C-alpha positions in Angstrom: -26.0 24.8 9.5 -27.1 22.6 6.5 -28.9 19.5 7.4 -28.0 16.2 5.6 -25.1 14.2 4.2 -21.9 16.5 3.4 -20.4 15.6 -0.1 -16.9 15.8 -0.8 -15.8 16.9 2.7 -16.1 15.5 6.3 -16.5 17.5 9.4 -13.7 17.2 11.9 -13.3 18.6 15.6 -13.6 22.1 16.3 -15.6 22.5 12.9 -12.7 22.2 10.8 -13.8 21.0 7.0 -11.3 19.1 4.9 -11.7 18.1 1.8 -11.5 14.3 1.1 -9.9 12.8 -2.0 -7.2 10.3 -2.7 -4.5 10.2 -0.3 -0.9 8.7 -0.3 -1.9 5.9 2.3 -5.1 4.9 0.1 -2.6 4.9 -3.3 0.1 2.9 -1.1 -2.6 0.3 0.4 -4.0 -0.1 -3.0 -0.7 -0.7 -4.6 0.3 -3.4 -2.3 -2.8 -5.1 -2.7 -2.2 -5.3 -6.5 1.4 -6.5 -6.1 0.1 -9.3 -3.9 -2.7 -10.4 -6.0 -0.3 -10.5 -9.3 2.5 -12.5 -7.2 -0.3 -15.3 -6.3 -1.3 -14.8 -10.0 -5.0 -14.1 -8.9 -7.3 -12.0 -11.4 -9.1 -8.6 -10.3 -12.3 -10.8 -11.2 -11.0 -13.8 -8.7 -10.3 -11.6 -5.8 -13.6 -9.7 -6.3 -15.6 -12.9 -6.8 -13.9 -14.2 -2.9 -15.0 -10.6 -1.7 -18.4 -10.7 -2.9 -17.8 -7.4 -4.8 -17.3 -6.2 -8.4 -13.9 -6.4 -10.0 -14.3 -2.6 -10.8 -14.3 -2.1 -7.0 -11.1 -4.1 -6.7 -9.6 -1.9 -9.5 -10.5 1.0 -7.6 -9.1 -0.2 -4.2 -5.9 -0.4 -6.1 -5.5 2.6 -7.5 -6.5 4.4 -4.2 -9.6 5.6 -5.5 -11.9 4.1 -2.7 -10.9 3.8 0.6 -11.1 0.4 1.8 -12.7 -0.5 5.3 -11.1 -2.3 8.2 -13.5 -5.4 7.7 -12.8 -5.6 3.7 -9.2 -5.2 4.2 -9.1 -7.8 6.7 -10.8 -9.9 4.2 -8.2 -9.1 1.5 -5.6 -10.0 3.9 -7.0 -13.1 4.5 -7.4 -14.0 0.8 -3.8 -13.0 0.1 -2.3 -14.7 2.8 -0.8 -11.7 4.5 -0.9 -9.8 7.7 -2.6 -6.4 7.9 1.0 -4.7 8.5 1.9 -6.0 5.2 -0.3 -3.4 3.6 1.3 -0.6 5.4 4.9 -1.6 5.1 7.1 1.6 4.3 4.6 4.0 5.5 6.1 6.5 8.2 4.3 9.2 10.0 7.5 11.2 9.9 6.7 13.0 6.9 3.1 13.8 8.2 4.1 15.5 11.4 5.5 18.4 9.7 2.4 19.5 7.6 0.4 22.2 8.8 -2.7 20.3 9.0 -1.2 17.3 10.8 -2.8 18.1 14.3 -6.4 18.6 12.6 -6.6 15.5 10.6 -3.6 13.0 11.1 -5.3 9.9 11.5 -8.4 10.9 9.5 -7.1 9.9 6.0 -7.4 13.1 4.5 -3.7 14.0 3.4 -3.5 15.6 0.1 -1.2 13.7 -2.4 0.5 16.7 -3.3 1.9 17.6 0.0 3.9 14.3 0.3 6.9 13.5 -1.9 6.0 10.3 -3.7 8.9 8.0 -3.9 9.6 5.5 -6.6 8.0 2.2 -5.3 10.2 -0.9 -7.0 7.2 -3.4 -5.9 4.8 -1.8 -8.4 7.1 -2.6 -11.1 6.5 -5.9 -13.7 10.1 -6.9 -13.5 9.7 -7.0 -9.4 6.6 -9.4 -9.9 8.6 -11.6 -12.5 11.5 -11.7 -10.1 9.6 -12.7 -7.1 7.7 -15.4 -8.9 11.1 -16.6 -10.2 12.6 -16.7 -6.6 9.5 -18.5 -5.1 10.0 -20.9 -8.3 13.5 -21.9 -6.7 14.0 -24.5 -4.4 14.5 -23.7 -0.7 18.1 -24.2 -0.7 18.7 -22.4 -3.9 16.6 -19.3 -2.2 18.7 -19.5 0.8 21.9 -19.6 -1.0 20.9 -16.8 -3.4 19.8 -14.6 -0.5 23.2 -15.5 1.3 25.2 -14.5 -1.9 23.3 -11.1 -2.4 23.9 -10.2 1.4 27.6 -11.0 1.1 27.5 -8.7 -2.2 26.0 -5.8 -0.4 28.2 -6.3 2.7 31.3 -6.3 0.4 30.1 -3.2 -1.3 29.5 -1.3 2.1 33.0 -2.2 3.3 34.5 -1.0 -0.1 32.6 2.3 -0.2 33.8 3.1 3.7 37.5 2.7 2.3 
């Protein structure tokens, strides 16, 4: 067995070698970081300065090109004012358990993007950011009334589709 650091792969238990690369969870977490940063009107440069890294590194995190360590993710969550769970919202393991390599690599972060159906994420769009900014610019009573109205429309729509 060659000595030294492995490139492009990591060795897991039972000498299984799995190619490392961008995984769907890395992309999802990066997208959530970017969405929250934009909502707070924080530039990549400002976030990078607060983290003590370059803005290029923040760009790579947001694209999912570089994985984020636990300590760094905690720092990002603190700066963005969210819990760690925020970055993993809408991530389910159900789609991973059906993959043939699940027992070997689940939890290691090396799932190939091609294996998983990527769904449209409305939180990535500019319209979503604009909508959230406009919503939070409203007074609290207006936000509550708007949510009540939207929920009643949804409930009414569900009742009419059942008929």
